[in-house]
MIVOKOL-574251 format. One line per field, with one value per atom (N, C-alpha, C): residue number from 1; atom name; x, y, z. Coordinates in pm, whole numbers, plus 50000, padded with zeros to 5 digits. Layout:
N
i c(NUM ...);
at c(CA ...);
x c(X ...);
y c(Y ...);
z c(Z ...);
This chain:
163
i c(1 1 1 2 2 2 3 3 3 4 4 4 5 5 5 6 6 6 7 7 7 8 8 8 9 9 9 10 10 10 11 11 11 12 12 12 13 13 13 14 14 14 15 15 15 16 16 16 17 17 17 18 18 18 19 19 19 20 20 20 21 21 21 22 22 22 23 23 23 24 24 24 25 25 25 26 26 26 27 27 27 28 28 28 29 29 29 30 30 30 31 31 31 32 32 32 33 33 33 34 34 34 35 35 35 36 36 36 37 37 37 38 38 38 39 39 39 40 40 40 41 41 41 42 42 42 43 43 43 44 44 44 45 45 45 46 46 46 47 47 47 48 48 48 49 49 49 50 50 50 51 51 51 52 52 52 53 53 53 54 54 54 55 55 55 56 56 56 57 57 57 58 58 58 59 59 59 60 60 60 61 61 61 62 62 62 63 63 63 64 64 64 65 65 65 66 66 66 67 67 67 68 68 68 69 69 69 70 70 70 71 71 71 72 72 72 73 73 73 74 74 74 75 75 75 76 76 76 77 77 77 78 78 78 79 79 79 80 80 80 81 81 81 82 82 82 83 83 83 84 84 84 85 85 85 86 86 86 87 87 87 88 88 88 89 89 89 90 90 90 91 91 91 92 92 92 93 93 93 94 94 94 95 95 95 96 96 96 97 97 97 98 98 98 99 99 99 100 100 100 101 101 101 102 102 102 103 103 103 104 104 104 105 105 105 106 106 106 107 107 107 108 108 108 109 109 109 110 110 110 111 111 111 112 112 112 113 113 113 114 114 114 115 115 115 116 116 116 117 117 117 118 118 118 119 119 119 120 120 120 121 121 121 122 122 122 123 123 123 124 124 124 125 125 125 126 126 126 127 127 127 128 128 128 129 129 129 130 130 130 131 131 131 132 132 132 133 133 133 134 134 134 135 135 135 136 136 136 137 137 137 138 138 138 139 139 139 140 140 140 141 141 141 142 142 142 143 143 143 144 144 144 145 145 145 146 146 146 147 147 147 148 148 148 149 149 149 150 150 150 151 151 151 152 152 152 153 153 153 154 154 154 155 155 155 156 156 156 157 157 157 158 158 158 159 159 159 160 160 160 161 161 161 162 162 162 163 163 163);
at c(N CA C N CA C N CA C N CA C N CA C N CA C N CA C N CA C N CA C N CA C N CA C N CA C N CA C N CA C N CA C N CA C N CA C N CA C N CA C N CA C N CA C N CA C N CA C N CA C N CA C N CA C N CA C N CA C N CA C N CA C N CA C N CA C N CA C N CA C N CA C N CA C N CA C N CA C N CA C N CA C N CA C N CA C N CA C N CA C N CA C N CA C N CA C N CA C N CA C N CA C N CA C N CA C N CA C N CA C N CA C N CA C N CA C N CA C N CA C N CA C N CA C N CA C N CA C N CA C N CA C N CA C N CA C N CA C N CA C N CA C N CA C N CA C N CA C N CA C N CA C N CA C N CA C N CA C N CA C N CA C N CA C N CA C N CA C N CA C N CA C N CA C N CA C N CA C N CA C N CA C N CA C N CA C N CA C N CA C N CA C N CA C N CA C N CA C N CA C N CA C N CA C N CA C N CA C N CA C N CA C N CA C N CA C N CA C N CA C N CA C N CA C N CA C N CA C N CA C N CA C N CA C N CA C N CA C N CA C N CA C N CA C N CA C N CA C N CA C N CA C N CA C N CA C N CA C N CA C N CA C N CA C N CA C N CA C N CA C N CA C N CA C N CA C N CA C N CA C N CA C N CA C N CA C N CA C N CA C N CA C N CA C N CA C N CA C N CA C N CA C N CA C N CA C N CA C N CA C N CA C N CA C N CA C N CA C N CA C N CA C N CA C N CA C N CA C);
x c(15780 15847 15854 15739 15721 15847 15832 15946 16063 16111 16249 16268 16178 16160 16196 16135 16132 16273 16324 16466 16583 16548 16635 16653 16533 16492 16574 16565 16630 16833 16825 16978 17071 16988 17056 17116 17088 17134 17086 17148 17116 17111 17212 17256 17098 16999 16868 16825 16742 16701 16536 16538 16415 16346 16199 16163 16163 16191 16222 16083 15969 15853 15830 15860 15850 15969 16090 16172 16117 16082 16041 15943 15877 15724 15838 15913 15955 16093 16117 16236 16225 16168 16178 16330 16314 16459 16482 16623 16690 16695 16693 16708 16812 16805 16915 16962 16846 16900 16747 16803 16692 16694 16570 16594 16532 16563 16508 16422 16290 16214 16230 16238 16179 16057 16054 15886 15811 15911 15866 15813 15919 15895 15776 15755 15681 15512 15494 15353 15384 15467 15477 15382 15452 15437 15275 15235 15078 15019 15024 14928 14935 15043 15025 14972 14922 14879 14704 14710 14573 14508 14580 14548 14535 14616 14589 14441 14443 14311 14157 14189 14069 14051 14122 14126 14080 14113 14058 13918 13879 13776 13645 13721 13649 13598 13678 13698 13602 13580 13488 13340 13342 13216 13129 13221 13196 13131 13217 13221 13069 13021 12891 12778 12829 12674 12671 12801 12749 12683 12711 12624 12491 12457 12315 12228 12282 12242 12179 12219 12173 12050 12039 11870 11751 11816 11720 11601 11485 11369 11301 11375 11345 11297 11208 11138 11140 11139 11198 11054 10922 10778 10735 10790 10736 10792 10710 10776 10903 10853 10994 11117 11120 11205 11312 11179 11248 11298 11261 11314 11458 11458 11607 11693 11654 11732 11805 11701 11710 11842 11779 11908 12039 12067 12183 12268 12184 12238 12286 12211 12257 12379 12389 12496 12624 12583 12723 12759 12713 12700 12778 12734 12735 12884 12938 13047 13189 13111 13214 13208 13103 13133 13018 12925 12891 12701 12652 12483 12409 12300 12225 12197 12207 12142 12017 11956 11786 11773 11691 11692 11593 11499 11437 11510 11607 11633 11759 11838 12015 12096 11996 12022 12082 12226 12246 12135 12087 11957 11961 11913 11907 11809 11840 11699 11618 11503 11386 11284 11218 11105 10964 10888 10750 10656 10552 10462 10330 10339 10236 10244 10144 10116 10131 10149 10194 10204 10154 10147 10298 10389 10520 10602 10530 10597 10681 10683 10745 10897 10984 11103 11113 11207 11182 11315 11313 11488 11440 11490 11482 11601 11583 11679 11596 11691 11672 11707 11614 11624 11594 11674 11623 11584 11648 11619 11462 11424 11312 11303 11285 11281 11184 11227 11200 11185 11072 11068 11046 11126 11080 11096 11057 11018 10887 10904 10781 10714 10829 10807 10827 10728 10743 10853 10919 11067 11159 11303 11377 11428 11475 11513 11665 11694 11825 11909 12025 12072 12209 12255 12365 12401 12558 12613 12691 12665 12784 12818 12936 12982 12860 12862 12822 12832 12736 12780 12830 12877 12911 12796 12792 12694 12673 12554 12544 12531 12575 12599 12436 12406 12257 12273 12152 12143 12120 12151 12141 11965 11907 11741 11668 11754 11713 11734 11633 11672 11750 11823 11915 11839 11829 11748 11839);
y c(17614 17511 17378 17315 17223 17231 17329 17353 17320 17368 17373 17207 17130 17001 16934 16919 16902 16892 17001 17075 16968 16974 16885 16735 16690 16512 16555 16626 16639 16634 16713 16726 16639 16568 16504 16588 16723 16783 16740 16729 16664 16774 16920 17009 17137 17094 17202 17201 17279 17283 17234 17097 17025 16991 17034 16957 16800 16736 16589 16547 16548 16540 16513 16622 16645 16559 16554 16421 16323 16276 16128 16104 16197 16172 16182 16243 16259 16206 16097 16045 15971 16007 15915 15851 15754 15716 15759 15785 15828 15732 15759 15645 15568 15428 15337 15301 15393 15375 15353 15260 15219 15260 15326 15344 15287 15243 15147 15278 15256 15304 15198 15230 15157 15114 15030 14971 15105 15136 15226 15324 15417 15519 15488 15421 15384 15402 15332 15349 15486 15546 15732 15791 15745 15821 15813 15672 15641 15730 15713 15724 15929 15975 16103 16160 16061 16112 16103 15970 15939 16088 16099 16260 16352 16395 16469 16476 16331 16345 16358 16265 16315 16442 16550 16668 16738 16681 16756 16717 16595 16570 16592 16635 16733 16856 16939 17047 17025 16963 16934 16936 16866 16810 16926 17003 17120 17220 17258 17367 17321 17180 17169 17209 17132 17136 17306 17387 17563 17584 17577 17593 17559 17408 17368 17449 17481 17522 17679 17721 17882 17865 17718 17655 17645 17606 17573 17655 17574 17658 17728 17667 17732 17586 17653 17554 17625 17546 17604 17636 17587 17637 17548 17443 17340 17188 17094 16953 16926 16960 16932 16986 17128 17184 17166 17138 17076 16947 16833 16739 16724 16851 16872 16910 16990 17034 16920 16833 16745 16623 16590 16532 16597 16697 16782 16762 16787 16766 16593 16532 16383 16347 16414 16363 16427 16558 16600 16522 16492 16438 16287 16269 16113 16080 16205 16203 16232 16285 16317 16200 16106 15983 16025 16093 16178 16099 16125 16122 16219 16263 16364 16251 16372 16285 16301 16172 16216 16264 16397 16470 16424 16309 16230 16112 16054 15920 15902 16014 16031 15940 15831 15731 15826 15769 15828 15791 15885 15880 15983 15955 16031 16137 16251 16312 16345 16302 16324 16396 16436 16485 16386 16401 16302 16391 16322 16427 16410 16338 16358 16453 16516 16591 16764 16806 16935 16945 16995 17024 17063 17082 17124 17026 16919 16785 16844 16746 16728 16662 16715 16677 16529 16457 16308 16280 16224 16120 16002 15959 15782 15758 15622 15524 15409 15300 15178 15151 15077 15085 14926 14841 14723 14665 14649 14634 14657 14765 14806 14961 15010 15118 15210 15326 15420 15531 15631 15774 15874 15948 16022 16161 16253 16402 16441 16506 16555 16720 16799 16925 16978 17106 17132 17239 17223 17303 17259 17277 17172 17215 17080 17066 17144 17157 17194 16989 17065 16914 16902 16810 16762 16636 16671 16549 16450 16317 16195 16091 16056 15961 15844 15812 15699 15546 15534 15367 15275 15211 15045 14998 14963 14854 14776 14714 14592 14491 14368 14241 14212 14169 14082 13965 13914 13814 13678 13569 13436 13432 13448 13447 13531 13672 13753 13739 13747 13711 13794 13786 13875 13949 14110 14177 14229);
z c(05780 05816 05757 05659 05592 05482 05372 05338 05367 05467 05518 05590 05644 05650 05520 05430 05281 05231 05262 05245 05303 05412 05533 05497 05461 05385 05260 05190 05064 05061 05131 05137 05231 05340 05427 05511 05541 05672 05787 05868 05972 06126 06060 06150 06179 06095 06080 06226 06299 06406 06353 06408 06395 06507 06552 06678 06659 06778 06788 06707 06763 06718 06575 06488 06388 06287 06329 06290 06284 06369 06409 06277 06287 06167 05990 06006 05870 05843 05859 05835 05738 05600 05485 05447 05392 05308 05206 05199 05063 04963 04829 04743 04805 04746 04803 04944 05017 05145 05226 05365 05436 05578 05640 05718 05855 05973 06054 06168 06190 06284 06413 06522 06615 06661 06713 06726 06813 06936 07033 06940 06861 06802 06677 06636 06518 06634 06731 06832 06829 06927 06931 06853 06729 06638 06564 06567 06522 06649 06812 06865 06876 06819 06828 06677 06582 06447 06511 06573 06608 06706 06784 06882 06759 06686 06608 06502 06452 06356 06478 06596 06664 06712 06731 06731 06622 06509 06386 06360 06410 06397 06474 06613 06715 06665 06603 06533 06426 06383 06253 06286 06366 06428 06496 06590 06623 06569 06430 06332 06251 06269 06154 06273 06405 06471 06525 06523 06562 06415 06293 06193 06209 06216 06206 06306 06412 06544 06515 06408 06364 06309 06259 06192 06280 06391 06494 06493 06519 06514 06354 06263 06119 06049 05970 05889 05748 05620 05477 05403 05502 05443 05319 05310 05212 05217 05256 05255 05181 05043 04941 05004 05052 05067 05201 05283 05401 05418 05330 05270 05203 05119 05040 05168 05258 05384 05482 05496 05596 05497 05358 05272 05285 05265 05251 05405 05509 05622 05648 05593 05621 05556 05413 05293 05378 05433 05516 05617 05707 05822 05803 05709 05671 05592 05527 05484 05576 05710 05798 05929 05891 05993 06102 06069 06195 06160 06296 06284 06404 06373 06505 06601 06719 06833 06844 06885 06903 07031 07035 07139 07267 07231 07303 07388 07360 07387 07395 07311 07298 07209 07112 07041 06911 06819 06717 06593 06513 06401 06315 06180 06089 06094 06077 06050 05950 05962 05829 05860 05734 05767 05719 05807 05771 05689 05618 05577 05674 05795 05894 05965 06025 06107 06066 05941 05874 05753 05643 05505 05471 05563 05542 05583 05647 05710 05878 05921 06039 06082 06165 06155 06273 06195 06301 06314 06423 06440 06411 06308 06244 06280 06370 06443 06466 06510 06563 06698 06752 06908 06955 07000 07018 06889 06778 06650 06595 06668 06575 06529 06417 06357 06461 06513 06568 06487 06519 06541 06647 06663 06741 06736 06802 06724 06693 06568 06516 06529 06556 06515 06391 06356 06232 06195 06279 06296 06318 06253 06260 06411 06483 06616 06626 06782 06821 06782 06689 06667 06710 06802 06876 06770 06757 06656 06773 06677 06763 06675 06688 06602 06531 06399 06320 06401 06447 06493 06392 06421 06358 06322 06206 06096 06189 06218 06300 06159 06224 06142 06142 06034 06011 06101 06135 06203 06130 06167 06055 06066 06083 06100 05996 05970 05881 05739 05620 05484 05431 05352 05274 05191 05185 05079 04994);
């Protein structure tokens, strides 16, 4: 279908049966030709694109969450290996604008392993609540993970020193 759309635009054949929503999104101007797109069509195309991206992001979030759920209740047997696991989870989530949801309070958090509590470490949710860094959790096995969108960065207050 995409190839046919490409050929349509290249040959300027307007009799090719193209669904209206696809034609609106693929009206590229030919060389030395200007195509005018009405503002309402541009807004509709952007709204459609936004809906499609949200759908894809949701599918990605659910796929990652499903895979992480299979590891719930597991430990890799050493502090270093558990830390490597949480670091790889964090990098994956960061690349998709996601955070884990704290099982205790529901805030977006970063999953970490603390050396306190066990020789293999304990899994904790690291987050800030009301301006204070907080750690919740403390189980020796990977907790059930739910994912949420990464919150926007908070601007530093004027009273804080730049670091």
